[in-house]
N, C-alpha and C positions, 0 to 999 in steps of 0.2 A: 570477286575479290582476287588479286594476282596471288599466286602462290610463290614460296621459297624468298618472302622478303614482307617487311612491315607494312601493314595496310595504309599508314599513315603517310601522306606526301610530305617530302622534305622541304622545310621552309626555305624561302629565298635567302634569309638571314644567316642560316646554318649550311647553306650549300657552299660548294668550292668553286663557285663563279669568282672571277677576279674582283668585281666591285664590293660583294660581301667579306671576300676573304682579305683584301688588301685595304679596304677603307671601313666598311661598316662596322665590322666586329672589332678593328682596333679602335675605331670611335667610340663604340659603345663602352669598350673597357677603360678608355680614357675617363669618359664621363662619369664612371663608377667610382673613380678615385676621390680622395680628399682635397687634391690640389686642383682639380678640374674647374670648380666654381671661381677660385681665385685667378687661374689663368685667363678665362673668359672675362671677368670683371676687369683684370688689367688690359685685356685687348680692347675693350669697349672705352675704358679711360684714355689710352693711347690714341684711339681714333677720335675721341671728342676732342682731345688737345690738337691733334694734327688737323681736324677739320676747322676749329676755332681759329687756327694760326695761319690757314693756307689761303689763297686767293679768293675761295669759296665761303670765307668766314660770314659773310652777309647772310648766306642762305641756311647756316647753322642757326643764327638767331632768328630768322624769318620762321624757320620750321617750327622751333619751340615756342614761339610767340603766336602761333596760329590759334584762332580762336574755335573752339568746339563746345556746342551746346546741345543739351537733350531737354524737350519739354513734355511734360505730362499735365495736361489741363493748365492750371494757373501756376503750377511749379516749373521753374526753369533753372537748371543748372549750366552755367557758362563759365568755362576755364580756359586758359591757353594749354597747348598740348604739355608743357613742362609740369603745370599744376595737375593735369589728369595722370601723369605718372606719380607726382609726389604724393598727390592726395587720394587717388584711385588706386594704382597699381601697387603702391607701397603698403596700402592697406592689407592687400594680399600677403606681402612679406610679413608684415607684422601679425597677421592672423597665422601664419606658419611659425613665427616666434612665441607667439600664445600658446600653440599646440606643445612646441619644445618645453616651454616653461611648465605647462600642466603636468606633461609626462614626468619631467625631473623632479616635480613636486610631489608626486603621486607614486611612482615606481622607479625613479632614476635616483641619482647621486645626492639629491636634496631632500629626499623623502625621510630621512633620519636627521635629528638635530645634531648629533656629534659628527655625522659625515658633512653636514652642510655648513657647519659653524666655521671652519677654516676657510674655505672658498668664500664665503659670504663676508667675512671680515677683512680678506684679502681684497675683494671687489670693493668693499666700502673704502678702503685705503686708495685703492686705484681709481675712485671717482672723486673722492674729496680733495686729496692733495693736487691732483692735476688742476683742478678748479681753483685752488688756492694760488698755484703757479701762474695761472692766466691772470687771475685779479692782482697778482703782485704787478702786473705791467698796466692793467686796464681799470682797476678799481675807481668808479667815480667818473669815468670818462663816457663817451657817447658809444664805446664798443663794449661796455660792461656786460651787457646782455649776452655775450658769447662765451660766458664762463661754463656753460654745457657742453661746448664742443670738444674739448680734450677729455671728457669723462668717458668716451665711448670705446668699444673694443670691436674691431671687425673680426667675426669668428671665421669667415672663409679664408682670409688672408692668414690670420694667425695660425690655424689649423695646416694651412699649406705650408707654412715655413717650418712647423714641427714635423710635418711628414717628410720634408726634404732631408731633415736631420738623421733619419733613419735610426740605427740603434744607439746613437748618442743621445737619444731621448727616451728616457724610461715611459712605459706606458702610464705610470701613475701620474706623471706631470701633464700627459695629454688629458687625462680624465680632470685633473685640477684646473688645467685652463678652460676646457669646456665647462666646468661647474662654476667656474668665476665668470665666464663670459655670459653664461645664464643669468647670474645674479647682476651683472652689469646691465643685461637688457632690460631687467626688471628696473633698476635703478633709472635707465635712460627713459623708459616708459612712464615712469612716476614724474621725473622732469619735465618731460614733453607735456603731460596732462596738466601738471600744476603750473608750471612757469612760462610755456610756450603755448598757451591758449588764452584767448582774450574775447570780451564782448559775450560773455555766456548768455544764451537765451534758455531761461528755464522751461518754457513750454516745449521747445524742441529736445530737451534733455529728457522731459517727462515721456514724450513719445518714444525716444530711443529705449528708455527703461521699461516702457509698457511692452515693446516688441520682444525685448530680451525675456521678460516675465513669459510671454507666450510661447518663445522658443524652448524655455525651461520647462513650461508645461507639457509640450509636444515631447520632449526627450523623456519626461517621467511617464508618459503614457505609452511610451515606446513606438511613437509614431516614425516610420523610417522612410517616409516619402521625402526625397531629397529636394525636389522642387520646392516644397513648403519652407525648408530651412534657407534655399537660396534667396526666395522672394524676402523672407523676414530679415535675413542677414543684410540685403541690399537696402532695406528700409532703415534698419539700425545704422547702416554707413551714412545714408543720406540725412537722417535726423541729427547725427552727430556732427555732420558736416556743417548742417545749418546752425547748430547749437552754439558754435564757437569754440567747442573743443576739437582739437585736431583730429581729422577723419580716421588716421591710423589707429587711435585709440580704440576705435570700433573693431577694428581687427584683431586686436589683442584681446579685448573682453570675449568676442566671438571664439576666439581659440581657448581660454579659459574655461569656456562653457562646454566645451567637447568632453565627453567621458573619457578618462583615461584608464579604466578597467573594462575588461571585456564582459558585455552583457550576458554571455553564455558561458559558465563556469566549467562546462563538461570537458573542454579541450579538443584538439583536433582529431583525437583518435575516433571519438565517436561519429565525427563527420565522415572520416574515411570508412568505417563500417557502413554508414548509411549510403555512401557513394558506391561501395563495393556490391551492394544490393541491386543496383540498378541495371536494367538489360541494356543490351547493345541497341535496342530499338525503344529506349525509353521515351516519353514525351517531355516538351519543353517545360512544362509546369513543374515536374519533378527535378528536372536539371536546375531549374531557377530555385527550387526550395532549398536543395543541398548547397547552391552557391550562396543564398543568403545564411545559411546556417554556418558555413565556414568562415564568411565575414563577422559573425557575431562572437566568434572565439577569439578576435583580434579587436582591441579598442577602438572606438571610432576616431580617437586623437591620433593614434598610430596610423590607421589607415589612411586619414585625411593628409598626415604629415608625409607619408610616403607617396601619395599621389601628387601633392602640390609642390613638394621641395624641389623637383626638377624644373618646374615652371618658374619659380622664384628664383632659384640659381642661376638658370641659364637663360632666362628672358626677362624678368621684372628687374633684378638687380643690375644686369647689362645696360638695360634701357635707362634705368635710372643715373647711371654713371654716364651714359652717353648724352642725357638731357642737362646734367648738373655739373660735369667735370670739364667743359669746354671753356677754359680760361685764357685769355690773352696773355702771352708771355713774350711780349717784346721787352726791350732793354728798360723802358720807363716802368713798364708794370713791374719787373723784377726788382728794379731799384726801390720803387715804392714798398714792395714787400718785404726787402731787407731793413727798410728803415722803419717798418711799421711796428707797432707795439701789438697790434693783433696777431701778426705773424710770430712775434717772439713769443707771446703768450701761449699760442697753440703748441709751438715747438716745444717750448720748455716744458709745458704740462704732459703733452703725449710721450716724449722722450724720456725726461728726468723725473716728472711728477709720476708717472705709472711705475718706474723703476723703484723710487723711493717709497711711494704709497704702498704698492703690493708687497715689497720684501720687508718693510718695516712692520707692516700690519701682520703678516704672516709670521715675522720672527717673534713679535710681541705675543700673539695667540699661542705660539708653541711654547714659549717660555712661561705663560700663565697656565697651560696644560688645558687651553680651551679647544685644542686639537693637535693632530700631529701630521707630518708630512707623510706622503705615500712613501713606500718602500722604494729603495735604491735613488731617492731624489735627494741631491746634495744641494748645498748653497749656489754652486754655479747653475745648476739647473733652474733653481728659483729665480735668479737674477735674470738668467736668459729668457724663462718664461715671462716675467714681468716686463722685460724689454719687448718681447714679441707683443704683449698686450697694448703697447702703443701704438699698434697699426689701428688706428681709428676709422679712416676712410668711410665707409659707406655711411654709418650713422652720424659720424662727425660732419659730413657733407650734408646729411639730411638736417641736422640742428643748426647748420650755418643758415641753410636757407629759412629757417624758423626764426632765427635770432637777427637777421639783418635783411633790410632792403635795399640799403645804399651800397651801390657797387664799390664804392670807395672802401667799404668794409668787406663786403662779400668776396671780391677778388683776392685780397690779401689772405683773407681766411682761408679760402680754398687752396691758394698757394701754400700756406702754412700747413694744411691737413696733408697735402701732397709731400711735402718736404718731410715733415715730422714722420710720416708713415713709412718712407723710404729709409730714413735713419733708423728708426726703431727696429724695422725688419733686419737691417744690416747688422745692427748693433746685437740683437737678439740671435740671430745666426752665429755670428762670430763667438759669442759668449758660449753658445750651447755646442758650437764646433769644437772648441777647446776644452769641453768636459769629457771626461772618461766615458768610453763606450760601455754599454751595458748589454747582457744577454739575459734572456728569459729565465735561464736556470741558475742564475747568481742568487 
């Protein structure tokens, strides 16, 4: 062993070489920020729009309409690439959403009825009122199924806007918006499961339910072999896909099934004591045992969320945007969108409906003493946050694909989502920028 220095070799990432110092470490720092996911999502959206409106637009449609199939005996799953993203990869995204919901309900801001009441009621207003705004333009018509589009809130973009406001946004409003967004996710999941599923096959639902029971039994028996859960979870996804319920619901249910409390209550100090007793020449089995003990002091839901969140934020969601945001924006399409009741319903719902619904319901809940606003949060903060919640984007585009098959409805809806999200973000940022700055010691 060399003397006069550390026995451990310095890693490439922590070295002073030009690439890690000038590129790798700054990139890692950026990806750990709240705005990183929104920036990458925005870049994927711009790329999709540029590609779909370039001379290579034919290749854009050809790529996402390419058929890909998998066969297992007599079972065949055949979808185009766009549907593999929407039905397959997005199930992983909704799995992480399910993990976040489970954590918030068990140990987070929604685990207490008093704390959860205000954001829950605000989210309810932020879902119902936008849907009513949309139906005011489209009730009874062929586009009426799109009422769920303006109900959604894109957490990545909303949190990104709040982060850009710095000390003009009190920490309490960030917690309020995150809690509201979680309840909003629950509402969107219920809407997708009930109103955007069709042709239910009870035998496949029975298979999915049986596999979920098997996973629950394994969890209670403390079976920790990950491949077993991967195989059963894939089976649940496939059975749900075949049942007529949208496949992403399987991801949510699997996320809710994950334990949100540590299975080992002793805490990390005991693990440190065990690790300190290992010799420098210990065997692999002892190291693995300590590693497993360390994992058990953190809940499975938190471990999975920490593991998968980067993949969903930086791969799945950008791929979804790339596959679904490519709308032709020529003069004819823009004129059609401007005169479309679908576009008007979505824009009015996400921009006006969110502000009215969230602000009014929050004000009513406070007046009725059903909850109270976080400290240092004023009316302008509330209105700004309600406007920011109008950035629907990811889930709004997702529901657009479920609600409409006709391009004459889909394209104006997507343009409406883009337009409304931009307006909502700008309005929210402007309102919050004019709010008085706050400091932590106020």
